[in-house]
N, C-alpha and C positions, 0 to 999 in steps of 0.2 A: 503493500499500500505507499509505503514511503517513497519508493522509486517511481511509482505512477504520479503522485504529488508533484516530484521534481520534474518529471517530464512535463506535465501540464503547465507548470509555472514557468519552465524554459519554454515551450511552444507559446504562451501567452506573451511572454517577452519579446519573442522574435516578431509575432504579428504587430504588437504594438509599435515596433521599429519600422513597419512597413505602412504606418499611417501618411498622411499628406505632409509634403515638405513645409518649412516655415514659410512666413509671409515676407521673407526678405526683400523679394523681387517684386512685392506688391505694388510700389509706386510705378514701376516700369511697365506692368501688366495692367494698370488701371483703365487705360483707353479701351484695351482689349476686352476688359471685363465688364466694361459699362454696358448696361442694357440698351439697346436700340430702341430710339421711341417707337412706340405701338402706331401702326398706321391709323389714320383717322377711320372709324367704320361708315361705310356708306349710309347715307341719310336715307330714312324710309319715307315714303309718300303713302299717305292715307286716302287719297284723292285721285281719281281719274282725271284726265284733262279736261274732260267736259264738266268737272265738278266744282271748279273754281272760276270766277267771273268778276267783272266791274272793278278791276283793280285801278286805286288812285293814289297819287302822293300829293299832299297838300302842306302848306306851313301854318303852323299855329302863331298866335300872337308873340309868343317867345322866339321864333324863329326855328322852332324844332319841326322835324318832319313827322307828318301823320300820314300812316298808310292805312288804306281802308280797302277792303274787297267782300265777297261773299264765298263761301264754301258750303257744299252740300253734303250732309250727313244723315242719312236715312234711318239709322238707329238712334233713336232719340235718347238712349241711354248715355250718349256722349254729345259733346258740343265741339263745334270748330273754333279753334283759338289760333293766334299768331305766337310762333316761337319767338323768345327774345331776339332782338336784332343784333346783328354782329355789324361794326363800323369799321372799315379800313380806310382811312383817308377821307376821299370825298365820295366813297361808295358805301351802301350800306345793303344788308341782305337780311330778308325775313322769311319765313316758311310757315305755311299753315299746317297745323297737326290736330289733334284731337285730345281731349281731356273729358273726366267725367262730366256729366250733366248734373250740376249742382243747384240749377234754377228751378227744377221741379216743373218745367214747361218744355215742350218741344218748339223749335224754331218753325215759323210759317213757312208751308211748303216744303220743310226740311233745310232750307237755306239760311244758314247763319251769317250774319253780319259781323264781321272780324274788322277790328281796329287796332291799333297800336301807335303810340306816341313815341318816337325814338327819343330818349333823352339826350342832351347835349350834341345835337345833329346840326347845328348851325351851320356847319361847313359841307353837309351832304349834298351832292348834286344829282345823284343817281341812286336808285333802289331797285334791286333785283329781287322778284318774288321767286323762291325756288321751292319746287316740292320733289324730295329726293334730290337726285343730282341734275335734274332738269329745271331750267328756267321758264317760269310761267308766264312772268311778265317783267319787262325791263322799264322803269317809270323815271321819267325826268322830273326833277323837283322844280317848280315854278317859283324862282326867287326873282325879286325885284333888283333890277342892276343900278 
């Protein structure tokens, strides 16, 4: 029994020596070990091309862009909304999507009015309405020159 204990201890010591090397070279390998940024997942569109219409861009009293349109949602458990806008320079992008209907009512003929004021958008000149990866509308913002 004593010999088997010594053999097991010696085997364990040998296996422990086979572990990973120290992180001496960690700074040199850091760029290679850094995780690549995950690709942005493709946006999903809940609407067929015929299910959005009447897109407009206007300017409110503070100079912010107001985007409005209509989106069709037959299932009244959900309502159509606009996702938060993304602004890049003089361009902005919004997308219609759905959310649980918390109003207690369906939209008239299942067409939801969707409106969003884009905050701090005084320099925006063009708004793209996208559904998934497709542009549904490209709107010029009417600014006084």
